[in-house]
Every structure is written in C-alpha cells, then in structure tokens.
PDBQT receptor file of N, H, CA, C and O in Angstrom, charges set to zero:
ATOM      1  N   MET A   1       2.038  39.951 -28.844  1.00  0.00    +0.000 N 
ATOM      2  CA  MET A   1       1.569  38.748 -28.361  1.00  0.00    +0.000 C 
ATOM      3  C   MET A   1       1.139  38.900 -26.772  1.00  0.00    +0.000 C 
ATOM      4  O   MET A   1       1.847  39.536 -25.991  1.00  0.00    +0.000 OA
ATOM      5  N   ASP A   2      -0.151  38.222 -26.349  1.00  0.00    +0.000 N 
ATOM      6  H   ASP A   2      -0.725  37.705 -26.984  1.00  0.00    +0.000 HD
ATOM      7  CA  ASP A   2      -0.543  38.635 -25.195  1.00  0.00    +0.000 C 
ATOM      8  C   ASP A   2      -0.123  37.788 -24.078  1.00  0.00    +0.000 C 
ATOM      9  O   ASP A   2       0.561  36.815 -24.394  1.00  0.00    +0.000 OA
ATOM     10  N   SER A   3      -0.368  37.942 -22.931  1.00  0.00    +0.000 N 
ATOM     11  H   SER A   3      -0.924  38.733 -22.674  1.00  0.00    +0.000 HD
ATOM     12  CA  SER A   3       0.166  37.012 -21.824  1.00  0.00    +0.000 C 
ATOM     13  C   SER A   3      -0.325  35.609 -22.083  1.00  0.00    +0.000 C 
ATOM     14  O   SER A   3       0.447  34.756 -21.645  1.00  0.00    +0.000 OA
ATOM     15  N   VAL A   4      -1.493  35.106 -22.728  1.00  0.00    +0.000 N 
ATOM     16  H   VAL A   4      -2.121  35.799 -23.084  1.00  0.00    +0.000 HD
ATOM     17  CA  VAL A   4      -2.156  34.314 -22.723  1.00  0.00    +0.000 C 
ATOM     18  C   VAL A   4      -1.073  32.760 -23.672  1.00  0.00    +0.000 C 
ATOM     19  O   VAL A   4      -0.606  31.661 -23.375  1.00  0.00    +0.000 OA
ATOM     20  N   GLU A   5      -1.169  33.680 -24.874  1.00  0.00    +0.000 N 
ATOM     21  H   GLU A   5      -1.549  34.573 -25.114  1.00  0.00    +0.000 HD
ATOM     22  CA  GLU A   5      -0.436  33.036 -26.101  1.00  0.00    +0.000 C 
ATOM     23  C   GLU A   5       1.267  32.901 -25.542  1.00  0.00    +0.000 C 
ATOM     24  O   GLU A   5       1.970  31.910 -25.740  1.00  0.00    +0.000 OA
ATOM     25  N   TYR A   6       1.623  33.938 -24.936  1.00  0.00    +0.000 N 
ATOM     26  H   TYR A   6       1.052  34.743 -24.776  1.00  0.00    +0.000 HD
ATOM     27  CA  TYR A   6       3.139  33.859 -24.237  1.00  0.00    +0.000 C 
ATOM     28  C   TYR A   6       2.983  32.424 -23.544  1.00  0.00    +0.000 C 
ATOM     29  O   TYR A   6       3.672  31.505 -23.986  1.00  0.00    +0.000 OA
ATOM     30  N   ARG A   7       2.131  32.195 -22.506  1.00  0.00    +0.000 N 
ATOM     31  H   ARG A   7       1.571  32.942 -22.146  1.00  0.00    +0.000 HD
ATOM     32  CA  ARG A   7       2.004  31.000 -21.305  1.00  0.00    +0.000 C 
ATOM     33  C   ARG A   7       2.146  29.646 -22.473  1.00  0.00    +0.000 C 
ATOM     34  O   ARG A   7       2.923  28.710 -22.282  1.00  0.00    +0.000 OA
ATOM     35  N   LEU A   8       1.171  29.765 -23.785  1.00  0.00    +0.000 N 
ATOM     36  H   LEU A   8       0.539  30.525 -23.941  1.00  0.00    +0.000 HD
ATOM     37  CA  LEU A   8       1.231  28.454 -24.695  1.00  0.00    +0.000 C 
ATOM     38  C   LEU A   8       2.187  28.375 -25.223  1.00  0.00    +0.000 C 
ATOM     39  O   LEU A   8       2.528  27.195 -25.303  1.00  0.00    +0.000 OA
ATOM     40  N   TYR A   9       3.037  29.206 -25.778  1.00  0.00    +0.000 N 
ATOM     41  H   TYR A   9       2.760  30.165 -25.713  1.00  0.00    +0.000 HD
ATOM     42  CA  TYR A   9       3.930  29.138 -26.926  1.00  0.00    +0.000 C 
ATOM     43  C   TYR A   9       5.417  29.070 -25.916  1.00  0.00    +0.000 C 
ATOM     44  O   TYR A   9       6.180  28.152 -25.616  1.00  0.00    +0.000 OA
ATOM     45  N   GLY A  10       5.370  30.349 -25.633  1.00  0.00    +0.000 N 
ATOM     46  H   GLY A  10       4.750  31.094 -25.877  1.00  0.00    +0.000 HD
ATOM     47  CA  GLY A  10       7.020  30.757 -24.902  1.00  0.00    +0.000 C 
ATOM     48  C   GLY A  10       7.237  30.039 -23.645  1.00  0.00    +0.000 C 
ATOM     49  O   GLY A  10       8.162  29.331 -23.246  1.00  0.00    +0.000 OA
ATOM     50  N   GLY A  11       6.011  30.457 -23.078  1.00  0.00    +0.000 N 
ATOM     51  H   GLY A  11       5.260  31.032 -23.402  1.00  0.00    +0.000 HD
ATOM     52  CA  GLY A  11       6.120  29.822 -21.276  1.00  0.00    +0.000 C 
ATOM     53  C   GLY A  11       6.023  28.221 -21.466  1.00  0.00    +0.000 C 
ATOM     54  O   GLY A  11       6.352  27.565 -20.478  1.00  0.00    +0.000 OA
ATOM     55  N   GLY A  12       5.583  27.462 -22.694  1.00  0.00    +0.000 N 
ATOM     56  H   GLY A  12       5.316  27.995 -23.497  1.00  0.00    +0.000 HD
ATOM     57  CA  GLY A  12       5.541  26.293 -22.628  1.00  0.00    +0.000 C 
ATOM     58  C   GLY A  12       6.880  25.855 -22.662  1.00  0.00    +0.000 C 
ATOM     59  O   GLY A  12       6.943  24.687 -22.280  1.00  0.00    +0.000 OA
ATOM     60  N   MET A  13       7.833  26.268 -22.928  1.00  0.00    +0.000 N 
ATOM     61  H   MET A  13       7.782  27.217 -23.238  1.00  0.00    +0.000 HD
ATOM     62  CA  MET A  13       9.020  25.948 -22.965  1.00  0.00    +0.000 C 
ATOM     63  C   MET A  13       9.727  25.217 -21.555  1.00  0.00    +0.000 C 
ATOM     64  O   MET A  13      10.700  24.463 -21.534  1.00  0.00    +0.000 OA
ATOM     65  N   SER A  14       9.029  25.627 -20.580  1.00  0.00    +0.000 N 
ATOM     66  H   SER A  14       8.239  26.240 -20.597  1.00  0.00    +0.000 HD
ATOM     67  CA  SER A  14       9.139  25.311 -19.126  1.00  0.00    +0.000 C 
ATOM     68  C   SER A  14       9.134  23.974 -19.041  1.00  0.00    +0.000 C 
ATOM     69  O   SER A  14       9.951  23.218 -18.516  1.00  0.00    +0.000 OA
ATOM     70  N   LEU A  15       8.253  23.782 -19.542  1.00  0.00    +0.000 N 
ATOM     71  H   LEU A  15       7.589  24.396 -19.969  1.00  0.00    +0.000 HD
ATOM     72  CA  LEU A  15       7.477  22.452 -19.547  1.00  0.00    +0.000 C 
ATOM     73  C   LEU A  15       8.415  21.211 -19.518  1.00  0.00    +0.000 C 
ATOM     74  O   LEU A  15       8.259  20.200 -18.833  1.00  0.00    +0.000 OA
ATOM     75  N   SER A  16       9.335  21.458 -20.321  1.00  0.00    +0.000 N 
ATOM     76  H   SER A  16       9.462  22.279 -20.877  1.00  0.00    +0.000 HD
ATOM     77  CA  SER A  16      11.050  20.746 -20.408  1.00  0.00    +0.000 C 
ATOM     78  C   SER A  16      11.253  20.654 -19.179  1.00  0.00    +0.000 C 
ATOM     79  O   SER A  16      11.667  19.522 -18.927  1.00  0.00    +0.000 OA
ATOM     80  N   GLY A  17      11.147  21.439 -18.062  1.00  0.00    +0.000 N 
ATOM     81  H   GLY A  17      10.811  22.358 -18.267  1.00  0.00    +0.000 HD
ATOM     82  CA  GLY A  17      11.787  21.168 -16.298  1.00  0.00    +0.000 C 
ATOM     83  C   GLY A  17      10.862  20.664 -15.439  1.00  0.00    +0.000 C 
ATOM     84  O   GLY A  17      10.033  19.812 -15.760  1.00  0.00    +0.000 OA
ATOM     85  N   ASN A  18      10.963  21.133 -14.407  1.00  0.00    +0.000 N 
ATOM     86  H   ASN A  18      11.636  21.826 -14.146  1.00  0.00    +0.000 HD
ATOM     87  CA  ASN A  18      10.307  20.642 -13.200  1.00  0.00    +0.000 C 
ATOM     88  C   ASN A  18       8.519  20.405 -13.577  1.00  0.00    +0.000 C 
ATOM     89  O   ASN A  18       7.910  19.412 -13.179  1.00  0.00    +0.000 OA
ATOM     90  N   ASP A  19       8.028  21.247 -14.203  1.00  0.00    +0.000 N 
ATOM     91  H   ASP A  19       8.522  22.053 -14.527  1.00  0.00    +0.000 HD
ATOM     92  CA  ASP A  19       6.839  20.821 -14.525  1.00  0.00    +0.000 C 
ATOM     93  C   ASP A  19       6.263  19.665 -15.025  1.00  0.00    +0.000 C 
ATOM     94  O   ASP A  19       5.266  19.053 -14.641  1.00  0.00    +0.000 OA
ATOM     95  N   ALA A  20       7.127  19.427 -16.049  1.00  0.00    +0.000 N 
ATOM     96  H   ALA A  20       7.937  19.925 -16.361  1.00  0.00    +0.000 HD
ATOM     97  CA  ALA A  20       7.309  18.109 -16.778  1.00  0.00    +0.000 C 
ATOM     98  C   ALA A  20       7.127  16.974 -16.118  1.00  0.00    +0.000 C 
ATOM     99  O   ALA A  20       6.312  16.078 -16.341  1.00  0.00    +0.000 OA
ATOM    100  N   ALA A  21       8.021  17.073 -15.205  1.00  0.00    +0.000 N 
ATOM    101  H   ALA A  21       8.683  17.801 -15.024  1.00  0.00    +0.000 HD
ATOM    102  CA  ALA A  21       8.564  16.081 -14.297  1.00  0.00    +0.000 C 
ATOM    103  C   ALA A  21       7.288  15.725 -13.269  1.00  0.00    +0.000 C 
ATOM    104  O   ALA A  21       6.757  14.624 -13.127  1.00  0.00    +0.000 OA
ATOM    105  N   GLU A  22       6.917  17.125 -12.516  1.00  0.00    +0.000 N 
ATOM    106  H   GLU A  22       7.349  18.020 -12.631  1.00  0.00    +0.000 HD
ATOM    107  CA  GLU A  22       5.962  16.588 -11.833  1.00  0.00    +0.000 C 
ATOM    108  C   GLU A  22       4.208  16.084 -12.084  1.00  0.00    +0.000 C 
ATOM    109  O   GLU A  22       3.374  15.749 -11.242  1.00  0.00    +0.000 OA
ATOM    110  N   LEU A  23       4.086  16.203 -13.671  1.00  0.00    +0.000 N 
ATOM    111  H   LEU A  23       4.763  16.474 -14.355  1.00  0.00    +0.000 HD
ATOM    112  CA  LEU A  23       3.287  16.087 -14.218  1.00  0.00    +0.000 C 
ATOM    113  C   LEU A  23       3.135  14.316 -14.535  1.00  0.00    +0.000 C 
ATOM    114  O   LEU A  23       2.145  13.584 -14.541  1.00  0.00    +0.000 OA
ATOM    115  N   ILE A  24       4.349  14.094 -14.741  1.00  0.00    +0.000 N 
ATOM    116  H   ILE A  24       5.153  14.688 -14.736  1.00  0.00    +0.000 HD
ATOM    117  CA  ILE A  24       4.555  12.606 -15.262  1.00  0.00    +0.000 C 
ATOM    118  C   ILE A  24       4.642  11.982 -13.720  1.00  0.00    +0.000 C 
ATOM    119  O   ILE A  24       3.800  11.087 -13.655  1.00  0.00    +0.000 OA
ATOM    120  N   ASP A  25       5.125  12.078 -12.857  1.00  0.00    +0.000 N 
ATOM    121  H   ASP A  25       5.809  12.805 -12.910  1.00  0.00    +0.000 HD
ATOM    122  CA  ASP A  25       5.009  11.785 -11.491  1.00  0.00    +0.000 C 
ATOM    123  C   ASP A  25       3.317  12.121 -11.007  1.00  0.00    +0.000 C 
ATOM    124  O   ASP A  25       2.615  11.250 -10.492  1.00  0.00    +0.000 OA
ATOM    125  N   LEU A  26       3.039  12.932 -11.162  1.00  0.00    +0.000 N 
ATOM    126  H   LEU A  26       3.609  13.640 -11.580  1.00  0.00    +0.000 HD
ATOM    127  CA  LEU A  26       1.157  12.527 -10.777  1.00  0.00    +0.000 C 
ATOM    128  C   LEU A  26       0.436  11.509 -11.418  1.00  0.00    +0.000 C 
ATOM    129  O   LEU A  26      -0.514  10.852 -10.992  1.00  0.00    +0.000 OA
ATOM    130  N   GLN A  27       1.161  11.456 -12.776  1.00  0.00    +0.000 N 
ATOM    131  H   GLN A  27       1.932  11.990 -13.122  1.00  0.00    +0.000 HD
ATOM    132  CA  GLN A  27       0.651  10.636 -13.535  1.00  0.00    +0.000 C 
ATOM    133  C   GLN A  27       0.707   9.065 -13.145  1.00  0.00    +0.000 C 
ATOM    134  O   GLN A  27      -0.066   8.124 -13.327  1.00  0.00    +0.000 OA
ATOM    135  N   GLU A  28       1.707   9.178 -12.656  1.00  0.00    +0.000 N 
ATOM    136  H   GLU A  28       2.335   9.942 -12.509  1.00  0.00    +0.000 HD
ATOM    137  CA  GLU A  28       2.328   7.667 -12.164  1.00  0.00    +0.000 C 
ATOM    138  C   GLU A  28       1.892   7.541 -10.831  1.00  0.00    +0.000 C 
ATOM    139  O   GLU A  28       1.865   6.398 -10.374  1.00  0.00    +0.000 OA
ATOM    140  N   ARG A  29       1.599   8.329 -10.226  1.00  0.00    +0.000 N 
ATOM    141  H   ARG A  29       1.621   9.257 -10.597  1.00  0.00    +0.000 HD
ATOM    142  CA  ARG A  29       0.588   8.081  -8.638  1.00  0.00    +0.000 C 
ATOM    143  C   ARG A  29      -0.547   8.019  -9.133  1.00  0.00    +0.000 C 
ATOM    144  O   ARG A  29      -0.897   6.882  -8.818  1.00  0.00    +0.000 OA
ATOM    145  N   ALA A  30      -1.436   8.507  -9.746  1.00  0.00    +0.000 N 
ATOM    146  H   ALA A  30      -1.150   9.430 -10.001  1.00  0.00    +0.000 HD
ATOM    147  CA  ALA A  30      -2.486   8.307 -10.650  1.00  0.00    +0.000 C 
ATOM    148  C   ALA A  30      -2.794   7.118 -11.200  1.00  0.00    +0.000 C 
ATOM    149  O   ALA A  30      -4.018   6.990 -11.207  1.00  0.00    +0.000 OA
ATOM    150  N   GLU A  31      -2.181   6.095 -11.713  1.00  0.00    +0.000 N 
ATOM    151  H   GLU A  31      -1.187   6.199 -11.707  1.00  0.00    +0.000 HD
ATOM    152  CA  GLU A  31      -2.233   4.839 -12.240  1.00  0.00    +0.000 C 
ATOM    153  C   GLU A  31      -1.913   4.205 -11.250  1.00  0.00    +0.000 C 
ATOM    154  O   GLU A  31      -2.604   3.190 -11.162  1.00  0.00    +0.000 OA
ATOM    155  N   LYS A  32      -0.982   4.338 -10.213  1.00  0.00    +0.000 N 
ATOM    156  H   LYS A  32      -0.421   5.163 -10.284  1.00  0.00    +0.000 HD
ATOM    157  CA  LYS A  32      -1.021   3.159  -9.271  1.00  0.00    +0.000 C 
ATOM    158  C   LYS A  32      -2.046   3.257  -8.012  1.00  0.00    +0.000 C 
ATOM    159  O   LYS A  32      -2.222   2.260  -7.312  1.00  0.00    +0.000 OA
ATOM    160  N   VAL A  33      -2.634   4.323  -7.775  1.00  0.00    +0.000 N 
ATOM    161  H   VAL A  33      -2.492   5.132  -8.344  1.00  0.00    +0.000 HD
ATOM    162  CA  VAL A  33      -4.184   4.517  -7.471  1.00  0.00    +0.000 C 
ATOM    163  C   VAL A  33      -4.954   3.827  -7.978  1.00  0.00    +0.000 C 
ATOM    164  O   VAL A  33      -5.515   2.901  -7.393  1.00  0.00    +0.000 OA
ATOM    165  N   LEU A  34      -5.142   4.149  -9.208  1.00  0.00    +0.000 N 
ATOM    166  H   LEU A  34      -4.686   4.901  -9.683  1.00  0.00    +0.000 HD
ATOM    167  CA  LEU A  34      -6.509   2.974 -10.062  1.00  0.00    +0.000 C 
ATOM    168  C   LEU A  34      -6.179   2.158  -9.771  1.00  0.00    +0.000 C 
ATOM    169  O   LEU A  34      -7.041   1.673  -9.038  1.00  0.00    +0.000 OA
ATOM    170  N   SER A  35      -4.921   1.190  -9.883  1.00  0.00    +0.000 N 
ATOM    171  H   SER A  35      -4.221   1.585 -10.478  1.00  0.00    +0.000 HD
ATOM    172  CA  SER A  35      -4.700  -0.035 -10.116  1.00  0.00    +0.000 C 
ATOM    173  C   SER A  35      -4.944  -0.942  -9.108  1.00  0.00    +0.000 C 
ATOM    174  O   SER A  35      -5.289  -2.123  -9.141  1.00  0.00    +0.000 OA
ATOM    175  N   VAL A  36      -4.620   0.081  -7.897  1.00  0.00    +0.000 N 
ATOM    176  H   VAL A  36      -4.340   1.040  -7.871  1.00  0.00    +0.000 HD
ATOM    177  CA  VAL A  36      -4.994  -0.367  -6.733  1.00  0.00    +0.000 C 
ATOM    178  C   VAL A  36      -6.516  -0.538  -6.096  1.00  0.00    +0.000 C 
ATOM    179  O   VAL A  36      -6.884  -1.268  -5.176  1.00  0.00    +0.000 OA
ATOM    180  N   LEU A  37      -7.020   0.086  -6.641  1.00  0.00    +0.000 N 
ATOM    181  H   LEU A  37      -6.721   0.679  -7.389  1.00  0.00    +0.000 HD
ATOM    182  CA  LEU A  37      -8.580   0.371  -6.595  1.00  0.00    +0.000 C 
ATOM    183  C   LEU A  37      -9.342  -0.501  -7.334  1.00  0.00    +0.000 C 
ATOM    184  O   LEU A  37     -10.453  -0.808  -6.902  1.00  0.00    +0.000 OA
ATOM    185  N   ARG A  38      -8.849  -1.062  -8.618  1.00  0.00    +0.000 N 
ATOM    186  H   ARG A  38      -7.947  -0.813  -8.970  1.00  0.00    +0.000 HD
ATOM    187  CA  ARG A  38      -8.812  -2.072  -9.583  1.00  0.00    +0.000 C 
ATOM    188  C   ARG A  38      -8.748  -3.311  -9.116  1.00  0.00    +0.000 C 
ATOM    189  O   ARG A  38      -9.609  -4.108  -9.489  1.00  0.00    +0.000 OA
ATOM    190  N   SER A  39      -7.662  -3.751  -8.157  1.00  0.00    +0.000 N 
ATOM    191  H   SER A  39      -6.963  -3.103  -7.854  1.00  0.00    +0.000 HD
ATOM    192  CA  SER A  39      -7.557  -4.833  -7.685  1.00  0.00    +0.000 C 
ATOM    193  C   SER A  39      -8.268  -5.293  -6.124  1.00  0.00    +0.000 C 
ATOM    194  O   SER A  39      -8.234  -6.359  -5.509  1.00  0.00    +0.000 OA
ATOM    195  N   ASP A  40      -8.792  -4.213  -5.877  1.00  0.00    +0.000 N 
ATOM    196  H   ASP A  40      -8.821  -3.348  -6.377  1.00  0.00    +0.000 HD
ATOM    197  CA  ASP A  40      -9.572  -4.162  -4.438  1.00  0.00    +0.000 C 
ATOM    198  C   ASP A  40     -11.125  -4.544  -4.930  1.00  0.00    +0.000 C 
ATOM    199  O   ASP A  40     -11.852  -5.294  -4.278  1.00  0.00    +0.000 OA
ATOM    200  N   GLN A  41     -11.410  -4.078  -5.845  1.00  0.00    +0.000 N 
ATOM    201  H   GLN A  41     -10.820  -3.469  -6.374  1.00  0.00    +0.000 HD
ATOM    202  CA  GLN A  41     -12.648  -4.619  -6.544  1.00  0.00    +0.000 C 
ATOM    203  C   GLN A  41     -12.734  -6.063  -6.834  1.00  0.00    +0.000 C 
ATOM    204  O   GLN A  41     -13.601  -6.807  -6.374  1.00  0.00    +0.000 OA
ATOM    205  N   HIS A  42     -11.972  -6.339  -7.465  1.00  0.00    +0.000 N 
ATOM    206  H   HIS A  42     -11.268  -5.735  -7.838  1.00  0.00    +0.000 HD
ATOM    207  CA  HIS A  42     -11.894  -7.822  -7.711  1.00  0.00    +0.000 C 
ATOM    208  C   HIS A  42     -11.733  -8.839  -6.530  1.00  0.00    +0.000 C 
ATOM    209  O   HIS A  42     -12.105  -9.997  -6.340  1.00  0.00    +0.000 OA
ATOM    210  N   GLU A  43     -11.150  -8.080  -5.946  1.00  0.00    +0.000 N 
ATOM    211  H   GLU A  43     -10.848  -7.140  -6.101  1.00  0.00    +0.000 HD
ATOM    212  CA  GLU A  43     -10.936  -9.266  -4.104  1.00  0.00    +0.000 C 
ATOM    213  C   GLU A  43     -12.702  -9.725  -3.683  1.00  0.00    +0.000 C 
ATOM    214  O   GLU A  43     -12.943 -10.404  -2.685  1.00  0.00    +0.000 OA
TER     215      GLU A  43
C-alpha cells in the first residue's frame, strides 16, 4: 500500500481526533460568517 492509500485509509482514522474537531470548528465559523454576510445584505 503506497503512502497516498495509507493516508486515505489508515491515516483517515486520525480524523476522529483533533482534525475532525478542527474541521467542524472551521465549518461552524464559516456558517456564522455566511449568516452575518446574508443579514448584512438584507439591511
């Protein structure tokens, strides 16, 4: 198994740790920014 496959399958297990939390945090921040931008446009 090459390194790319390892990252996709074996290394993917690490996503259940800090990486997943960071992705969720970034996603929540992005949604807040988008909602702020949308509300600014309506005013």
